[in-house]
C-alpha positions as CSV (number, residue, x, y, z in Angstrom):
1,M,-1.4,15.7,-30.4
2,T,-4.4,15.7,-32.2
3,D,-7.8,14.3,-31.2
4,F,-7.4,11.8,-33.8
5,E,-3.7,10.7,-32.3
6,K,-4.8,10.8,-28.9
7,S,-7.6,8.3,-29.7
8,L,-5.6,6.3,-31.1
9,H,-3.0,6.2,-28.3
10,E,-5.9,5.4,-26.0
11,G,-7.1,2.9,-28.0
12,L,-3.6,1.2,-28.3
13,V,-3.2,1.8,-24.3
14,S,-6.5,0.1,-23.8
15,E,-5.5,-2.7,-26.4
16,L,-2.1,-3.3,-24.5
17,H,-3.6,-3.5,-21.0
18,A,-6.2,-5.8,-22.1
19,L,-3.6,-8.1,-23.7
20,A,-1.7,-8.5,-20.3
21,A,-4.9,-8.7,-18.0
22,R,-5.7,-11.3,-20.2
23,G,-2.1,-13.4,-20.3
24,D,-1.8,-13.0,-24.0
25,A,2.1,-12.8,-23.9
26,A,2.5,-12.8,-27.7
27,A,0.5,-10.5,-28.7
28,L,1.7,-8.2,-26.2
29,K,5.0,-8.5,-27.5
30,A,4.2,-8.3,-30.8
31,L,1.9,-4.7,-29.9
32,L,5.2,-3.6,-28.4
33,R,7.5,-4.0,-30.9
34,R,5.4,-1.9,-32.8
35,S,4.9,0.8,-30.3
36,P,7.9,0.3,-27.8
37,S,6.6,3.7,-26.0
38,L,3.8,2.4,-24.7
39,V,5.6,0.2,-22.3
40,N,5.0,2.2,-19.3
41,A,1.7,4.0,-20.3
42,A,-1.0,4.2,-17.8
43,A,-4.4,3.9,-17.6
44,G,-7.0,6.4,-15.9
45,N,-6.4,4.5,-12.7
46,G,-2.4,4.6,-12.9
47,W,-2.6,1.3,-13.9
48,T,0.0,0.0,-16.2
49,A,0.7,-3.2,-18.3
50,L,3.2,-4.7,-16.0
51,M,0.4,-4.3,-13.0
52,Y,-2.5,-6.0,-15.0
53,G,0.3,-8.6,-15.8
54,A,0.9,-8.8,-12.0
55,R,-2.8,-8.5,-10.6
56,N,-3.9,-11.7,-12.8
57,G,-0.6,-13.9,-12.0
58,H,0.4,-13.8,-15.9
59,L,4.5,-14.7,-15.3
60,E,5.4,-14.6,-18.7
61,V,3.5,-11.4,-19.6
62,V,5.7,-10.0,-16.8
63,Q,8.8,-11.4,-18.1
64,V,8.2,-9.7,-21.7
65,L,7.4,-6.3,-20.0
66,L,10.6,-6.6,-17.7
67,Q,12.6,-7.7,-20.7
68,E,11.3,-4.6,-23.0
69,G,12.6,-2.4,-20.0
70,C,9.5,-1.8,-18.4
71,D,9.6,0.7,-14.9
72,R,8.5,-1.5,-12.3
73,S,8.7,1.6,-9.6
74,I,5.6,3.0,-11.2
75,I,2.7,3.9,-8.7
76,N,-1.2,3.6,-9.3
77,K,-3.4,6.3,-8.0
78,S,-3.5,3.9,-4.7
79,K,-0.1,4.1,-4.1
80,Q,0.6,0.6,-4.9
81,T,3.5,-0.6,-7.4
82,A,3.3,-3.8,-9.4
83,L,5.3,-5.7,-6.6
84,D,3.0,-4.7,-3.8
85,I,-0.2,-6.0,-6.1
86,A,1.5,-9.5,-6.6
87,K,2.1,-9.7,-3.1
88,F,-1.0,-9.0,-2.1
89,W,-2.8,-11.3,-4.6
90,G,-0.5,-14.2,-3.0
91,Y,1.7,-14.9,-6.6
92,K,5.3,-15.4,-5.2
93,H,6.8,-16.4,-8.5
94,I,5.9,-12.9,-9.5
95,A,7.0,-10.8,-6.7
96,N,10.2,-12.6,-6.5
97,L,10.9,-11.7,-10.0
98,L,9.9,-8.1,-9.5
99,A,11.6,-7.8,-6.4
100,N,15.1,-8.7,-7.9
101,V,16.1,-5.5,-9.2
102,R,19.8,-7.2,-10.6
103,D,18.8,-8.5,-14.0
104,D,21.8,-11.0,-13.1
105,Q,19.7,-12.2,-9.6
106,K,17.4,-15.3,-9.7
107,P,14.2,-15.4,-8.3
108,S,14.1,-16.6,-4.8
109,F,10.8,-18.3,-4.2
110,L,11.0,-19.0,-0.8
111,S,11.3,-15.4,0.0
112,S,9.9,-14.0,3.0
113,D,8.4,-10.8,1.5
114,V,5.3,-12.8,0.4
115,K,3.1,-13.7,2.8
116,E,1.4,-17.4,2.8
117,Y,-1.9,-18.0,4.2
118,E,-1.7,-19.9,7.4
119,N,-4.7,-20.8,9.3
120,Y,-5.1,-22.2,12.6
121,F,-5.4,-26.4,12.0
122,G,-3.1,-25.9,9.2
123,M,0.2,-25.7,11.1
124,T,1.9,-28.5,12.4
125,L,5.0,-29.6,14.9
126,L,5.2,-32.6,12.4
127,D,6.6,-34.3,9.0
128,R,3.9,-36.6,8.2
129,R,6.6,-39.2,6.7
130,S,3.7,-41.2,4.7
131,D,6.7,-43.2,3.1
132,K,7.3,-45.0,6.8
133,R,3.5,-46.1,6.9
134,T,4.2,-49.1,5.3
135,D,7.3,-49.9,7.1
136,S,5.9,-52.4,9.9
137,K,9.2,-52.6,11.6
138,W,10.1,-49.4,11.6
139,L,6.7,-48.5,13.1
140,S,7.0,-51.3,15.7
141,K,10.7,-50.2,16.9
142,K,9.2,-46.5,17.2
143,Q,6.4,-47.7,19.2
144,S,8.7,-48.7,22.3
145,H,11.3,-46.2,21.6
146,P,12.0,-44.0,24.5
147,D,11.5,-40.7,22.9
148,T,8.5,-41.7,21.1
149,V,5.5,-39.3,21.8
150,Y,1.8,-40.3,22.5
151,I,-1.2,-38.2,22.6
152,V,-4.2,-39.6,23.9
153,F,-7.7,-39.4,22.9
154,S,-11.2,-40.3,24.2
155,N,-14.1,-39.6,22.5
156,L,-12.0,-37.7,20.1
157,S,-10.9,-35.4,23.0
158,P,-7.3,-34.8,23.3
159,L,-5.7,-35.4,26.9
160,V,-4.3,-31.8,27.9
161,T,-2.8,-30.1,30.5
162,S,-3.2,-26.3,31.6
163,G,-1.0,-23.6,33.3
164,K,-0.3,-20.3,33.7
165,G,1.7,-18.6,30.5
166,R,4.6,-16.5,30.3
167,G,4.7,-13.3,30.1
168,S,2.4,-9.9,31.3
169,S,-1.1,-11.5,30.8
170,Q,-0.6,-14.6,32.8
171,Q,-3.5,-16.0,30.8
172,T,-3.7,-19.7,31.4
173,E,-2.4,-21.9,28.5
174,V,-3.9,-25.3,27.4
175,K,-1.1,-27.6,25.9
176,L,-1.3,-31.2,24.9
177,C,-0.5,-33.6,27.5
178,R,3.0,-35.4,25.9
179,L,2.9,-39.1,27.2
180,Y,6.0,-41.5,26.5
181,H,5.7,-45.5,25.6
182,K,6.0,-46.3,29.4
183,D,3.3,-44.2,30.1
184,V,0.8,-46.2,27.6
185,E,1.9,-49.5,27.7
186,Q,-0.1,-51.0,30.3
187,C,-3.3,-49.7,28.4
188,M,-2.1,-50.9,25.0
189,N,-1.2,-54.4,26.3
190,Q,-4.7,-54.7,28.1
191,S,-7.3,-53.2,26.1
192,E,-8.7,-54.2,22.8
193,E,-10.3,-51.1,22.0
194,C,-7.5,-48.8,21.3
195,T,-6.8,-47.3,18.5
196,L,-3.0,-46.5,17.3
197,I,-2.3,-43.9,14.2
198,F,1.3,-42.9,13.3
199,L,1.3,-39.2,13.0
200,G,4.7,-38.4,11.8
201,V,8.1,-37.0,13.1
202,E,9.2,-33.9,14.6
203,L,10.4,-31.4,12.6
204,Q,13.8,-30.7,13.9
205,S,17.3,-29.4,12.2
206,D,19.7,-31.6,14.7
207,V,18.6,-35.2,15.2
208,N,20.8,-35.4,17.6
209,L,18.9,-32.6,20.0
210,M,17.0,-35.1,22.0
211,A,19.5,-37.6,22.7
212,A,21.7,-34.6,23.8
213,C,18.7,-33.5,26.2
214,H,18.2,-37.0,27.2
215,G,22.3,-37.2,28.1
216,R,22.7,-40.2,25.6
217,L,24.8,-41.0,22.4
218,L,23.3,-41.8,19.1
219,Q,23.6,-45.4,18.3
220,D,24.7,-46.3,14.6
221,E,21.1,-48.1,14.0
222,E,19.0,-45.4,15.4
223,D,17.9,-42.6,12.5
224,G,17.2,-39.8,15.1
225,L,13.5,-39.2,14.2
226,V,11.4,-38.8,16.9
227,A,8.1,-40.0,16.3
228,W,4.3,-39.1,17.0
229,F,1.6,-41.4,17.8
230,A,-2.1,-40.5,18.7
231,L,-3.8,-43.4,20.5
232,S,-7.3,-43.5,21.3
233,I,-8.9,-45.3,24.3
234,D,-12.0,-46.6,26.0
235,C,-14.0,-44.6,28.7
236,A,-12.5,-46.7,31.5
237,S,-9.0,-46.5,30.7
238,A,-9.7,-42.7,30.5
239,E,-10.9,-42.4,34.1
240,K,-7.5,-44.2,34.9
241,F,-5.6,-41.9,32.5
242,K,-6.9,-38.9,34.5
243,Q,-6.3,-40.1,37.6
244,K,-2.6,-40.6,37.2
245,H,-1.7,-37.9,35.2
246,E,-2.5,-35.2,37.7
247,G,-3.3,-32.2,36.1
248,C,-4.2,-33.6,32.8
249,Y,-7.8,-33.6,31.0
250,F,-9.8,-34.6,28.5
251,L,-10.5,-31.5,26.4
252,H,-14.2,-31.1,25.6
253,P,-16.5,-30.0,23.9
254,P,-14.2,-29.5,20.4
255,M,-15.8,-26.5,20.1
256,P,-14.7,-23.8,21.0
257,A,-12.2,-25.5,23.4
258,L,-9.8,-26.7,20.6
259,L,-9.6,-23.2,19.6
260,Q,-7.4,-23.0,22.8
261,L,-4.0,-25.0,21.6
262,P,-0.9,-23.6,20.4
263,E,-1.3,-23.2,16.5
264,K,1.2,-25.9,15.6
265,E,-0.2,-28.5,18.7
266,A,-3.8,-27.7,16.5
267,G,-2.5,-29.0,13.3
268,V,-1.6,-32.2,15.1
269,I,-4.6,-32.7,16.7
270,A,-6.7,-31.9,13.5
271,Q,-5.0,-34.7,11.6
272,A,-5.4,-37.4,14.7
273,R,-8.9,-36.2,15.2
274,S,-10.0,-36.7,11.6
275,V,-8.3,-40.0,11.2
276,L,-9.6,-41.2,14.5
277,A,-13.2,-40.1,13.4
278,W,-12.7,-42.3,10.5
279,H,-12.2,-45.0,12.3
280,N,-14.7,-44.9,14.9
281,Y,-17.7,-44.2,12.4
282,Y,-16.1,-46.3,9.9
283,R,-15.7,-50.0,12.1
284,F,-17.0,-52.1,9.5
285,C,-16.1,-52.7,5.4
286,P,-18.3,-50.1,3.4
287,T,-18.1,-52.7,0.4
288,C,-19.3,-55.9,2.3
289,G,-20.1,-54.8,5.9
290,G,-17.1,-57.4,7.4
291,A,-14.4,-57.0,10.0
292,T,-11.5,-55.0,9.2
293,R,-7.9,-54.6,10.4
294,I,-6.1,-51.5,10.7
295,E,-3.2,-51.2,8.0
296,E,-0.3,-48.4,7.0
297,G,-0.4,-46.9,10.5
298,G,-3.8,-46.1,11.0
299,Y,-4.1,-44.9,6.9
300,K,-6.0,-47.6,5.5
301,K,-8.6,-50.5,6.6
302,T,-8.4,-53.7,4.6
303,C,-11.4,-56.0,4.8
304,L,-11.0,-59.5,5.9
305,K,-13.3,-61.3,4.0
306,E,-11.0,-62.7,1.0
307,D,-13.8,-62.4,-1.5
308,C,-14.4,-58.7,-1.1
309,P,-14.6,-56.6,-4.3
310,S,-12.6,-53.4,-2.1
311,L,-9.8,-56.1,-2.4
312,Q,-9.6,-55.3,-6.0
313,G,-8.1,-52.4,-7.2
314,V,-7.9,-49.2,-6.0
315,H,-11.3,-48.0,-3.5
316,N,-11.3,-44.9,-2.0
317,T,-13.6,-46.6,1.0
318,S,-10.2,-48.4,2.5
319,Y,-8.7,-44.8,2.8
320,P,-9.9,-41.9,5.5
321,R,-12.0,-39.6,4.4
322,V,-12.1,-35.7,3.5
323,D,-15.3,-33.4,3.4
324,P,-14.6,-30.6,1.2
325,V,-16.5,-27.6,2.2
326,V,-16.4,-24.0,0.0
327,I,-16.7,-20.7,2.5
328,M,-17.1,-17.5,1.0
329,Q,-16.5,-13.9,0.9
330,V,-18.9,-12.9,-1.2
331,I,-18.3,-9.1,-2.3
332,H,-21.2,-6.5,-3.2
333,P,-20.6,-5.3,-7.0
334,D,-19.6,-1.8,-5.9
335,G,-16.8,-3.6,-3.5
336,N,-17.8,-1.9,-0.5
337,H,-20.4,-4.1,0.7
338,C,-19.8,-7.7,1.7
339,L,-22.3,-11.0,2.4
340,L,-22.9,-12.0,5.8
341,G,-25.3,-15.2,7.2
342,R,-26.5,-16.6,10.2
343,Q,-27.8,-19.9,11.2
344,K,-30.4,-20.6,13.7
345,R,-28.0,-22.3,16.2
346,F,-25.3,-19.5,16.3
347,P,-25.2,-17.2,19.2
348,P,-27.5,-14.1,18.9
349,G,-25.4,-11.3,16.8
350,M,-22.8,-13.7,15.3
351,F,-22.8,-13.5,11.2
352,T,-20.2,-15.1,9.0
353,C,-19.3,-16.2,5.9
354,L,-22.1,-18.4,3.6
355,A,-20.4,-21.8,3.3
356,G,-21.4,-25.5,2.3
357,F,-20.5,-28.8,1.0
358,V,-19.0,-29.8,-2.6
359,E,-21.3,-31.8,-4.2
360,P,-19.5,-34.8,-6.0
361,G,-18.6,-33.5,-10.0
362,E,-18.8,-30.3,-9.1
363,T,-15.8,-27.6,-9.0
364,I,-15.2,-25.2,-6.5
365,S,-16.0,-21.9,-8.3
366,D,-19.6,-23.7,-9.1
367,A,-20.1,-25.0,-5.5
368,V,-19.3,-21.4,-4.5
369,R,-21.9,-19.9,-6.9
370,R,-24.8,-22.8,-5.9
371,E,-24.1,-22.2,-2.2
372,V,-25.1,-18.4,-2.4
373,E,-27.8,-18.7,-4.8
374,E,-29.4,-21.4,-3.0
375,E,-29.0,-19.7,0.9
376,A,-29.0,-16.0,-0.2
377,G,-30.7,-15.8,-3.7
378,V,-27.5,-13.7,-4.8
379,K,-25.8,-14.4,-8.1
380,V,-22.4,-14.7,-8.4
381,S,-19.9,-14.8,-11.0
382,H,-16.0,-14.3,-10.4
383,V,-14.7,-16.5,-7.8
384,Q,-11.3,-16.8,-6.7
385,Y,-9.4,-19.1,-3.8
386,V,-8.0,-17.7,-1.3
387,S,-6.7,-20.0,1.1
388,C,-7.8,-23.0,3.4
389,Q,-8.0,-24.7,6.6
390,P,-8.1,-27.9,8.1
391,W,-11.6,-28.5,10.1
392,P,-11.3,-31.5,12.3
393,M,-15.5,-31.6,13.1
394,P,-15.0,-34.2,12.4
395,S,-12.7,-34.3,9.1
396,S,-13.9,-31.5,6.5
397,L,-11.5,-29.1,4.5
398,M,-12.6,-25.6,4.6
399,I,-11.8,-23.7,0.8
400,G,-12.1,-19.9,1.5
401,C,-12.8,-18.1,-1.4
402,L,-13.8,-14.8,-2.4
403,A,-16.9,-14.6,-4.6
404,F,-18.2,-11.4,-7.0
405,A,-21.6,-11.0,-6.7
406,V,-23.4,-10.1,-9.9
407,S,-27.0,-9.3,-8.2
408,T,-27.8,-7.7,-4.8
409,E,-31.1,-8.6,-4.1
410,I,-31.6,-11.4,-1.0
411,K,-33.8,-14.1,-0.8
412,V,-33.1,-16.2,2.1
413,D,-33.9,-19.8,2.1
414,K,-35.2,-20.4,5.6
415,N,-34.1,-24.3,5.3
416,E,-30.6,-23.2,5.0
417,I,-29.7,-20.1,7.2
418,E,-31.9,-17.8,9.4
419,D,-30.5,-14.6,8.2
420,A,-28.3,-13.0,5.3
421,R,-27.4,-8.7,4.8
422,W,-25.5,-6.5,3.4
423,F,-22.8,-5.0,5.6
424,T,-20.8,-1.9,5.1
425,R,-17.0,-1.8,4.9
426,E,-17.5,0.9,7.7
427,Q,-19.6,-1.7,9.9
428,V,-17.0,-4.6,9.7
429,V,-14.2,-2.6,10.2
430,E,-16.0,-1.6,13.6
431,V,-16.6,-4.9,14.4
432,L,-13.1,-6.4,13.3
433,I,-10.2,-3.9,13.9
434,K,-12.4,-1.3,16.6
435,G,-13.9,-4.6,18.7
436,N,-17.3,-2.8,18.3
437,Q,-19.7,-5.7,18.9
438,R,-23.1,-4.2,19.6
439,S,-24.9,-4.7,16.5
440,F,-23.2,-8.4,15.3
441,F,-19.7,-9.7,15.9
442,V,-18.0,-12.2,13.5
443,P,-16.0,-15.4,14.6
444,P,-12.6,-15.3,16.3
445,S,-9.4,-14.7,14.5
446,R,-8.8,-18.6,14.3
447,A,-11.5,-19.4,12.5
448,I,-11.2,-18.9,8.6
449,A,-14.1,-17.0,7.8
450,H,-12.7,-14.5,10.3
451,Q,-9.7,-14.1,7.9
452,L,-11.7,-13.9,4.9
453,I,-13.6,-11.0,6.1
454,K,-10.1,-9.5,7.4
455,H,-8.7,-10.1,3.8
456,W,-11.6,-8.5,2.1
457,I,-11.0,-5.5,4.6
458,G,-7.2,-5.2,3.5
459,M,-8.3,-4.8,0.1
460,T,-8.9,-1.9,-2.1
461,A,-11.5,-1.2,-4.5
462,N,-8.4,-0.7,-7.2
463,L,-6.7,-3.7,-6.4
């Protein structure tokens, strides 16, 4: 091959890869029609068009390349196939397509091969069944059903019980104290300070299971659904509950105490605590200041004043609020450093990902860029979503992102944070993997910041 032919070939390969990365399936298909031999051509890093398509989530590009007979088993210089890359970046639909070797197989979009990010507070025992919130007859019937579960709160702290766990470690386990109608009936009848929230029904494969455990047959008029409610009570009632239910106590303070709960119970608490906090903080109509009544299982407040503007049309003041917060793992342009910061209120030595509230009229990406520049003076270009975490303190949604920096000089705004530094991959590995916390440490594994940092450690520069 002459130098001219070599240069021409490299140019075509570069063009093919650019089309795949950009997602231009039509132009890519046209190029392969003219030069079919390019389909498996690799760049200097070993990447093929299929890998670029998989990396950026372009399903149509991947489909075209598979139709043109590309080799999905090729590995790049980091020993990854296109399937490995799609899995890493969370593109389930593409990973399933690449995993199905036989052409007659249909993609299984529920394949367990592709990891879903599940953060603490994000898993649950319940199906929320929002369709039941407006069924007052059903809700009333479930409130007095003997199988219905109640979890009790006082000052937004849940009633829990603790004991020795199973296994060799014998660590103390903290679990929700599950009560029933007979346990809470008197309190609900006597106290006007109670707030009742419908949380949902238990996720179960056999609706007769609970009835069988109780040694009774399911009646024709029953649906077999085990409902859960959250009940907020006043301080006087809380003292009585502690005295009556030996071994139970109200978990306080919320942080880090709530992180002791089993993961799926923590998800229930995230839902219940956030809605109860809304009721605590918004006791009166935000539109006119009048009295309100609770409706839809605790998910709506309706003003009792007939001429209140909130009764006309849809008003978000009538529903529980969620505050979106971006939290970002900022990556140095060299790919081998990350930016972590700390606030004055943090324990000595703790560093974490930068974070901040999303402002009205702002996109997630813009919020990431603004917060990083405001707090640390570092400019960010590309922003990529990774996962999210409900954070019931009192009702935030932490939106976890990777942020790729285009500048490196740090200028800390002391009004926002106390310090920010670039940490090398090796430093973070020492803390995260080896547990060496002599120089600094990061939040615990149940915080999304920990998972974002861990996600970055799992990345290679070639990905």
